[in-house]
All heavy atoms as an XYZ file, in Angstrom:
648
protein
N       0.782     -1.191     -0.004
C       0.003     -0.006     -0.004
C       0.847      1.224      0.021
O       0.480      2.240     -0.641
C      -0.970      0.009      1.158
C      -2.025     -1.076      1.137
S      -3.174     -1.089      2.522
C      -2.097     -1.533      3.865
N       1.997      1.170      0.722
C       2.919      2.299      0.751
C       3.517      2.609     -0.597
O       3.705      3.765     -0.982
N       3.878      1.583     -1.317
C       4.477      1.705     -2.685
C       3.415      2.353     -3.570
O       3.748      3.286     -4.362
C       4.928      0.383     -3.241
C       5.252      0.492     -4.689
C       6.115     -0.176     -2.463
N       2.194      1.873     -3.509
C       1.139      2.454     -4.348
C       0.938      3.956     -4.042
O       0.827      4.755     -4.971
C      -0.200      1.687     -4.090
C      -1.395      2.170     -4.901
C      -1.130      2.014     -6.386
C      -2.628      1.333     -4.528
N       0.920      4.288     -2.793
C       0.739      5.741     -2.405
C       1.892      6.531     -2.877
O       1.732      7.646     -3.460
C       0.570      5.859     -0.902
C       0.515      7.272     -0.450
C       0.180      7.473      0.988
N      -0.752      8.620      1.036
C      -2.009      8.562      1.335
N      -2.539      7.400      1.606
N      -2.743      9.641      1.384
N       3.168      6.057     -2.692
C       4.341      6.812     -3.103
C       4.377      6.968     -4.616
O       4.713      8.014     -5.165
C       5.613      6.083     -2.607
N       3.991      5.903     -5.340
C       3.961      5.975     -6.820
C       2.934      7.032     -7.272
O       3.228      7.818     -8.209
C       3.610      4.620     -7.383
N       1.789      7.050     -6.640
C       0.780      8.047     -6.977
C       1.268      9.492     -6.671
O       1.032     10.403     -7.392
C      -0.546      7.743     -6.316
C      -1.253      6.588     -6.958
C      -2.640      6.378     -6.414
C      -3.379      5.317     -7.220
N      -4.793      5.296     -6.821
N       1.907      9.631     -5.481
C       2.463     10.927     -5.125
C       3.497     11.435     -6.122
O       3.599     12.649     -6.362
C       3.099     10.858     -3.696
C       2.070     10.740     -2.609
O       0.839     10.954     -2.846
O       2.484     10.423     -1.455
N       4.248     10.505     -6.686
C       5.254     10.835     -7.709
C       4.683     10.879     -9.086
O       5.427     11.043    -10.077
C       6.430      9.862     -7.674
S       7.383      9.935     -6.139
N       3.343     10.764     -9.196
C       2.607     10.849    -10.435
C       2.958      9.760    -11.483
O       2.921     10.026    -12.678
C       2.722     12.275    -11.004
C       2.166     13.337    -10.070
C       2.264     14.709    -10.613
O       2.716     14.886    -11.762
O       1.845     15.655     -9.855
N       3.306      8.556    -11.004
C       3.460      7.430    -11.884
C       2.088      6.992    -12.337
O       1.160      6.999    -11.562
C       4.198      6.268    -11.187
C       5.707      6.422    -11.114
C       6.286      6.911     -9.958
C       6.494      6.106    -12.204
C       7.630      7.057     -9.850
C       7.864      6.224    -12.089
C       8.429      6.709    -10.959
O       9.762      6.850    -10.857
N       1.989      6.582    -13.584
C       0.745      5.980    -14.096
C       0.793      4.475    -13.807
O       1.639      3.768    -14.338
C       0.599      6.220    -15.615
C       0.427      7.697    -15.957
C      -0.921      8.261    -15.464
O      -1.904      7.545    -15.456
O      -0.904      9.460    -15.078
N      -0.098      4.018    -12.975
C      -0.184      2.609    -12.590
C      -1.282      2.010    -13.484
O      -2.384      2.522    -13.558
C      -0.606      2.451    -11.101
C       0.250      3.294    -10.193
C      -0.634      0.972    -10.690
C       1.655      2.893    -10.109
N      -1.126      0.939    -14.193
C       0.083      0.073    -14.356
C       0.932      0.420    -15.552
O       1.848     -0.347    -15.907
C      -0.522     -1.280    -14.481
C      -1.777     -1.073    -15.248
C      -2.281      0.294    -14.763
N       0.661      1.503    -16.298
C       1.390      1.828    -17.530
C       2.856      2.010    -17.275
O       3.700      1.497    -18.033
C       0.794      3.027    -18.208
C      -0.649      2.756    -18.635
O      -1.019      1.605    -18.934
O      -1.447      3.730    -18.624
N       3.252      2.835    -16.303
C       4.657      3.147    -16.011
C       5.251      2.267    -14.936
O       6.476      2.073    -14.843
C       4.826      4.623    -15.644
C       4.455      5.589    -16.755
C       4.592      7.014    -16.297
O       4.121      7.370    -15.162
O       5.196      7.804    -17.046
N       4.405      1.793    -13.996
C       4.857      1.000    -12.912
C       3.822     -0.016    -12.506
O       2.629      0.331    -12.354
C       5.123      1.926    -11.648
C       5.648      1.279    -10.398
C       7.031      0.731    -10.612
C       5.626      2.255     -9.227
N       4.202     -1.273    -12.435
C       3.295     -2.331    -12.028
C       3.623     -2.711    -10.595
O       4.764     -2.739    -10.177
C       3.456     -3.539    -12.946
C       3.078     -3.245    -14.366
C       3.171     -4.414    -15.253
C       2.899     -4.131    -16.709
N       1.880     -3.280    -17.092
N       2.615     -3.042     -9.790
C       2.796     -3.379     -8.362
C       2.090     -4.703     -8.112
O       0.969     -4.938     -8.476
C       2.201     -2.267     -7.487
C       2.850     -0.960     -7.753
C       2.316     -2.724     -5.972
C       2.203      0.217     -7.063
N       2.841     -5.609     -7.464
C       2.331     -6.919     -7.091
C       2.629     -7.175     -5.616
O       3.743     -7.028     -5.183
C       2.982     -8.026     -7.915
C       2.609     -9.474     -7.621
C       1.161     -9.701     -7.985
C       3.493    -10.418     -8.338
N       1.589     -7.480     -4.850
C       1.739     -7.714     -3.424
C       2.010     -9.215     -3.196
O       1.384    -10.092     -3.812
C       0.481     -7.319     -2.732
O       0.478     -7.802     -1.400
N       2.927     -9.514     -2.335
C       3.235    -10.887     -1.946
C       2.829    -11.143     -0.508
O       3.514    -11.789      0.318
C       4.763    -11.230     -2.125
C       5.264    -11.095     -3.531
C       6.784    -11.252     -3.610
C       4.543    -12.050     -4.491
N       1.676    -10.634     -0.109
C       1.265    -10.657      1.258
C       0.797    -12.060      1.709
O       0.917    -12.341      2.906
C       0.072     -9.666      1.488
O      -0.967     -9.989      0.637
C       0.515     -8.259      1.204
N       0.222    -12.795      0.822
C      -0.311    -14.074      1.223
C      -1.762    -14.044      1.624
O      -2.384    -15.089      1.922
N      -2.357    -12.885      1.688
C      -3.775    -12.836      1.990
C      -4.387    -11.721      1.114
O      -3.690    -10.788      0.718
C      -4.033    -12.570      3.488
C      -3.332    -11.345      4.004
C      -3.948    -10.076      4.013
C      -2.039    -11.430      4.522
C      -3.291     -8.987      4.472
C      -1.402    -10.308      4.987
C      -2.024     -9.106      4.983
O      -1.402     -7.995      5.469
N      -5.652    -11.858      0.874
C      -6.319    -10.952     -0.076
C      -6.805     -9.693      0.611
O      -7.734     -9.722      1.393
C      -7.463    -11.677     -0.735
O      -8.094    -10.829     -1.638
N      -6.164     -8.598      0.289
C      -6.659     -7.286      0.757
C      -6.653     -6.301     -0.426
O      -7.002     -5.174     -0.246
C      -5.917     -6.790      1.937
C      -4.483     -6.345      1.697
S      -3.669     -5.685      3.168
C      -4.640     -4.289      3.520
N      -6.176     -6.792     -1.544
C      -6.046     -5.903     -2.694
C      -7.402     -5.320     -3.182
O      -7.422     -4.224     -3.754
N      -8.451     -5.987     -2.888
C      -9.812     -5.476     -3.300
C     -10.281     -4.370     -2.380
O     -11.271     -3.703     -2.712
C     -10.802     -6.612     -3.215
C     -10.684     -7.548     -4.445
O     -10.301     -7.048     -5.532
O     -11.005     -8.716     -4.340
N      -9.669     -4.114     -1.261
C     -10.188     -3.155     -0.312
C      -9.706     -1.730     -0.586
O     -10.190     -0.802      0.040
C      -9.731     -3.574      1.100
C     -10.156     -4.947      1.546
C      -9.570     -5.261      2.956
C     -11.699     -5.064      1.607
N      -8.764     -1.568     -1.493
C      -8.200     -0.246     -1.732
C      -8.838      0.417     -2.910
O      -9.442     -0.208     -3.768
C      -6.693     -0.396     -1.952
C      -5.913     -1.154     -0.885
C      -4.511     -1.430     -1.307
C      -5.935     -0.318      0.396
N      -8.620      1.733     -2.993
C      -9.184      2.523     -4.131
C      -8.634      1.969     -5.446
O      -9.404      1.755     -6.399
C      -8.794      4.001     -3.977
C      -9.262      4.856     -5.141
C      -8.812      6.281     -4.954
O      -8.448      6.726     -3.829
O      -8.755      6.975     -5.994
N      -7.340      1.778     -5.549
C      -6.700      1.107     -6.697
C      -6.429     -0.321     -6.207
O      -5.624     -0.538     -5.341
C      -5.411      1.816     -7.085
O      -5.694      3.167     -7.400
C      -4.799      1.183     -8.298
N      -7.104     -1.264     -6.838
C      -6.975     -2.654     -6.369
C      -5.632     -3.241     -6.763
O      -5.271     -3.203     -7.944
C      -8.139     -3.489     -6.973
C      -9.476     -2.946     -6.515
C     -10.695     -3.633     -7.124
N     -10.493     -4.108     -8.476
C     -10.868     -5.285     -8.908
N     -11.541     -6.081     -8.117
N     -10.653     -5.683    -10.163
N      -4.896     -3.730     -5.781
C      -3.531     -4.233     -5.937
C      -3.565     -5.731     -6.367
O      -4.227     -6.527     -5.674
C      -2.699     -4.032     -4.665
C      -2.601     -2.562     -4.305
C      -1.333     -4.651     -4.809
C      -1.853     -2.310     -3.016
N      -2.806     -6.039     -7.398
C      -2.628     -7.443     -7.778
C      -1.847     -8.142     -6.693
O      -0.978     -7.548     -6.051
C      -1.874     -7.564     -9.118
O      -2.602     -6.951    -10.149
N      -2.127     -9.425     -6.483
C      -1.451    -10.112     -5.380
C      -1.176    -11.592     -5.673
O      -1.937    -12.205     -6.409
C      -2.241     -9.973     -4.092
O      -3.480    -10.660     -4.230
N      -0.125    -12.081     -5.084
C       0.168    -13.517     -5.090
C      -0.343    -14.034     -3.727
O       0.159    -13.656     -2.719
C       1.672    -13.781     -5.243
C       2.062    -15.225     -5.160
S       1.437    -16.235     -6.453
C       2.373    -15.663     -7.824
N      -1.379    -14.870     -3.777
C      -1.951    -15.383     -2.571
C      -1.246    -16.712     -2.153
O      -1.126    -17.594     -2.996
C      -3.462    -15.617     -2.753
C      -4.230    -14.405     -3.249
C      -4.190    -13.259     -2.238
O      -4.158    -13.517     -1.015
O      -4.234    -12.136     -2.712
N      -0.794    -16.749     -0.930
C      -0.037    -17.929     -0.436
C      -0.762    -18.455      0.794
O      -1.315    -17.719      1.573
C       1.367    -17.517     -0.061
C       2.162    -17.007     -1.274
S       3.809    -16.447     -0.773
C       3.416    -14.860     -0.071
N      -0.680    -19.766      1.015
C      -1.334    -20.374      2.168
C      -0.477    -20.218      3.414
O       0.275    -21.133      3.804
C      -1.495    -21.876      1.769
C      -0.297    -22.082      0.879
C      -0.111    -20.797      0.118
N      -0.550    -19.077      4.049
C       0.340    -18.743      5.179
C       0.212    -19.747      6.346
O       1.196    -20.078      6.969
C       0.099    -17.320      5.657
C       0.444    -16.210      4.692
C       0.155    -14.844      5.299
C       1.909    -16.352      4.241
N      -0.994    -20.152      6.618
C      -1.183    -21.107      7.695
C      -0.461    -22.438      7.401
O       0.184    -23.020      8.307
C      -2.675    -21.356      7.980
C      -2.916    -22.160      9.214
C      -4.382    -22.231      9.599
O      -5.154    -21.328      9.252
O      -4.769    -23.247     10.221
N      -0.596    -22.909      6.201
C       0.089    -24.190      5.796
C       1.595    -23.998      5.903
O       2.323    -24.907      6.362
C      -0.330    -24.574      4.410
C      -1.779    -24.988      4.261
O      -2.444    -25.217      5.314
O      -2.304    -25.008      3.140
N       2.096    -22.880      5.419
C       3.548    -22.619      5.474
C       4.026    -22.558      6.934
O       5.046    -23.147      7.256
C       3.868    -21.322      4.698
C       3.581    -21.508      3.207
C       5.321    -20.896      4.968
C       3.633    -20.208      2.424
N       3.311    -21.846      7.795
C       3.650    -21.798      9.198
C       3.618    -23.144      9.888
O       4.564    -23.508     10.624
C       2.724    -20.827      9.961
N       2.579    -23.944      9.586
C       2.487    -25.295     10.238
C       3.632    -26.169      9.780
O       4.218    -26.913     10.595
C       1.146    -25.940      9.854
C      -0.025    -25.282     10.594
O       0.146    -24.724     11.670
N      -1.217    -25.401     10.020
N       3.984    -26.148      8.496
C       5.079    -26.983      8.006
C       6.409    -26.501      8.594
O       7.268    -27.366      8.944
C       5.147    -26.948      6.445
C       6.159    -27.877      5.883
C       5.848    -29.341      6.205
C       6.760    -30.270      5.571
N       6.484    -31.676      5.914
N       6.585    -25.206      8.735
C       7.841    -24.677      9.337
C       7.981    -25.102     10.755
O       9.096    -25.544     11.175
C       7.822    -23.148      9.274
O       7.765    -22.678      7.960
N       6.882    -25.064     11.531
C       6.939    -25.544     12.908
C       7.218    -27.030     12.978
O       8.003    -27.509     13.839
C       5.600    -25.213     13.656
C       5.467    -23.773     14.009
C       4.043    -23.492     14.574
C       6.510    -23.401     15.064
N       6.592    -27.824     12.119
C       6.797    -29.223     12.081
C       8.275    -29.530     11.796
O       8.873    -30.380     12.511
C       5.940    -29.889     10.978
C       6.139    -31.359     10.806
C       5.400    -31.882      9.587
O       4.276    -31.409      9.319
O       5.983    -32.744      8.879
N       8.872    -28.887     10.866
C      10.308    -29.071     10.559
C      11.190    -28.714     11.687
O      12.155    -29.417     12.049
C      10.693    -28.345      9.292
C      10.087    -28.885      7.963
C      10.335    -27.827      6.837
C      10.577    -30.230      7.622
N      10.871    -27.564     12.339
C      11.645    -27.080     13.464
C      11.592    -28.044     14.653
O      12.606    -28.416     15.243
C      11.175    -25.720     13.899
C      11.893    -25.091     15.063
C      13.385    -24.913     14.821
C      11.267    -23.769     15.452
N      10.403    -28.530     14.983
C      10.188    -29.480     16.072
C      10.924    -30.779     15.816
O      11.618    -31.331     16.684
C       8.698    -29.702     16.352
C       8.084    -28.425     16.951
C       8.487    -30.891     17.237
C       6.594    -28.421     17.003
N      10.863    -31.262     14.554
C      11.538    -32.500     14.213
C      13.053    -32.295     14.335
O      13.784    -33.213     14.805
C      11.216    -32.940     12.784
C       9.797    -33.515     12.736
O       9.241    -33.926     13.717
N       9.240    -33.550     11.497
N      13.561    -31.151     13.962
C      15.013    -30.909     14.053
C      15.433    -30.863     15.535
O      16.457    -31.390     15.919
C      15.376    -29.613     13.364
C      16.901    -29.366     13.384
C      17.308    -28.236     12.479
C      18.802    -28.126     12.496
N      19.312    -27.279     11.507
N      14.635    -30.228     16.385
C      14.939    -30.129     17.820
C      14.892    -31.543     18.436
O      15.765    -31.887     19.227
C      13.937    -29.213     18.505
C      14.195    -27.752     18.091
C      14.083    -29.351     20.069
C      13.114    -26.787     18.520
N      13.887    -32.317     18.119
C      13.803    -33.685     18.690
C      14.931    -34.607     18.252
O      15.445    -35.373     19.022
C      12.436    -34.323     18.265
C      11.283    -33.792     19.027
C      10.017    -34.467     18.583
C       8.789    -33.981     19.326
N       7.534    -34.625     18.903
N      15.334    -34.478     17.018
C      16.381    -35.384     16.446
C      17.777    -34.884     16.889
O      18.700    -35.712     16.900
C      16.289    -35.427     14.947
S      14.793    -36.273     14.337
N      17.912    -33.642     17.170
C      19.140    -33.071     17.571
C      20.313    -33.417     16.608
O      21.408    -33.710     17.006
C      19.548    -33.486     18.998
C      18.584    -32.959     20.018
C      19.063    -33.257     21.427
C      18.179    -32.713     22.347
N      17.610    -32.574     23.342
N      19.993    -33.354     15.354
C      20.989    -33.587     14.375
C      20.832    -32.594     13.213
O      19.760    -31.988     13.058
C      20.859    -35.028     13.766
O      19.597    -35.194     13.176
N      21.889    -32.415     12.476
C      21.838    -31.545     11.275
C      21.142    -32.158     10.139
O      21.292    -33.386      9.883
C      23.263    -31.079     10.905
C      23.902    -30.246     11.930
O      23.198    -29.505     12.617
O      25.134    -30.331     12.055
N      20.395    -31.405      9.430
C      19.830    -31.898      8.192
C      20.837    -31.715      7.087
O      21.345    -30.649      6.844
C      18.520    -31.067      7.826
C      17.348    -31.460      8.590
C      16.874    -30.653      9.646
C      16.644    -32.610      8.282
C      15.741    -31.029     10.359
C      15.510    -32.970      8.980
C      15.052    -32.161     10.021
O      13.954    -32.513     10.713
N      21.191    -32.828      6.469
C      22.128    -32.765      5.338
C      21.376    -32.952      4.037
O      21.906    -32.686      2.946
C      23.216    -33.797      5.460
O      22.598    -35.098      5.606
C      24.094    -33.537      6.676
N      20.118    -33.434      4.122
C      19.335    -33.634      2.896
C      18.399    -32.441      2.721
O      17.728    -31.985      3.654
C      18.480    -34.905      3.081
C      17.717    -35.305      1.871
C      16.962    -36.617      2.075
O      17.248    -37.329      3.026
N      16.061    -36.912      1.151
N      18.374    -31.962      1.513
C      17.527    -30.808      1.163
C      16.137    -31.357      0.838
O      15.955    -32.326      0.110
C      18.070    -30.039     -0.042
C      17.122    -28.941     -0.469
C      19.424    -29.467      0.266
N      15.160    -30.718      1.429
C      13.744    -31.072      1.172
C      13.035    -29.918      0.438
O      13.043    -28.801      0.961
C      13.020    -31.413      2.470
C      11.613    -31.842      2.286
C      10.948    -32.231      3.596
O      11.610    -32.193      4.645
O       9.763    -32.542      3.595
N      12.423    -30.192     -0.656
C      11.676    -29.186     -1.380
C      10.203    -29.358     -1.085
O       9.653    -30.439     -1.316
C      11.951    -29.254     -2.883
C      13.370    -28.908     -3.269
N      13.774    -27.613     -3.445
C      14.444    -29.727     -3.404
C      15.077    -27.654     -3.749
N      15.497    -28.889     -3.719
N       9.590    -28.296     -0.626
C       8.184    -28.338     -0.276
C       7.409    -27.355     -1.191
O       7.833    -26.209     -1.301
C       7.975    -28.011      1.226
C       8.771    -29.005      2.085
C       6.494    -28.004      1.591
C       8.918    -28.546      3.488
N       6.342    -27.782     -1.729
C       5.574    -26.940     -2.650
C       4.213    -26.662     -2.059
O       3.576    -27.573     -1.567
C       5.429    -27.635     -4.024
O       6.718    -27.947     -4.551
C       4.669    -26.745     -4.984
N       3.777    -25.408     -2.148
C       2.469    -25.017     -1.694
C       1.704    -24.424     -2.882
O       2.284    -23.811     -3.749
C       2.559    -23.975     -0.616
C       3.259    -24.467      0.655
C       4.562    -24.272      0.871
C       2.468    -25.192      1.625
C       5.146    -24.729      2.021
C       3.068    -25.648      2.793
C       4.435    -25.415      2.973
N       0.424    -24.593     -2.932
C      -0.395    -24.046     -3.944
C      -0.558    -22.541     -3.717
O      -0.765    -22.119     -2.579
C      -1.792    -24.662     -4.001
C      -1.685    -26.110     -4.441
O      -0.895    -26.462     -5.312
N      -2.555    -26.976     -3.908
N      -0.449    -21.780     -4.778
C      -0.626    -20.308     -4.724
C      -1.570    -19.920     -5.856
O      -1.896    -20.692     -6.712
C       0.701    -19.587     -4.907
O       1.254    -19.907     -6.208
C       1.724    -19.913     -3.835
N      -2.030    -18.686     -5.766
C      -2.828    -18.174     -6.839
C      -2.454    -16.715     -7.136
O      -1.987    -15.981     -6.192
C      -4.336    -18.266     -6.564
O      -4.614    -17.476     -5.417
N      -2.560    -16.307     -8.371
C      -2.189    -14.956     -8.778
C      -3.509    -14.213     -9.076
O      -4.286    -14.655     -9.939
C      -1.338    -14.932    -10.000
C      -0.950    -13.648    -10.565
C      -0.165    -12.796     -9.505
C      -0.115    -13.799    -11.809
N      -3.802    -13.176     -8.344
C      -4.990    -12.350     -8.543
C      -4.598    -11.065     -9.279
O      -4.024    -10.189     -8.658
C      -5.668    -12.073     -7.188
C      -6.195    -13.290     -6.555
O      -6.699    -14.172     -7.243
N      -6.085    -13.381     -5.243
N      -4.940    -11.049    -10.524
C      -4.641     -9.845    -11.336
C      -5.692     -8.769    -11.106
O      -6.898     -9.061    -11.256
C      -4.611    -10.218    -12.824
C      -3.544    -11.294    -13.106
C      -4.357     -8.948    -13.639
C      -2.133    -10.893    -12.838
N      -5.251     -7.618    -10.704
C      -6.159     -6.496    -10.462
C      -5.644     -5.274    -11.223
O      -5.028     -5.433    -12.254
C      -6.287     -6.219     -8.964
C      -6.888     -7.447     -8.217
C      -7.137     -7.098     -6.758
N      -7.633     -8.255     -6.002
C      -6.901     -9.062     -5.246
N      -5.577     -8.831     -5.115
N      -7.433    -10.066     -4.603
N      -5.865     -4.093    -10.720
C      -5.570     -2.857    -11.458
C      -4.108     -2.484    -11.490
O      -3.732     -1.571    -12.306
C      -6.381     -1.712    -10.857
C      -7.865     -1.870    -11.012
C      -8.685     -0.850    -10.231
O      -8.215     -0.477     -9.136
O      -9.721     -0.484    -10.709
N      -3.262     -3.047    -10.705
C      -1.855     -2.592    -10.652
C      -0.867     -3.366    -11.550
O       0.316     -3.182    -11.501
C      -1.314     -2.591     -9.213
O      -1.377     -3.936     -8.714
C      -2.125     -1.657     -8.373
N      -1.395     -4.314    -12.336
C      -0.542     -5.084    -13.257
C      -1.160     -5.136    -14.636
O      -2.318     -4.889    -14.811
C      -0.269     -6.470    -12.772
O      -1.515     -7.164    -12.590
C       0.552     -6.499    -11.526
């Protein structure tokens, strides 16, 4: 929201001269005068998995040498800023 306000104060034309994408993880782009495009992420799932990995590391008391790739579903909401 701050970037959007600063861009408007500097008289940038959104989205012609500057495109803005929020990576907030929750949808609030529809609440603003200029609706911000956003990448929606499942923050609760990410937090739960992070805690699970941390707890497992604490319990095992060993270093992880194997890399684990975890994928979460996301969605891209195109609005007025892109």
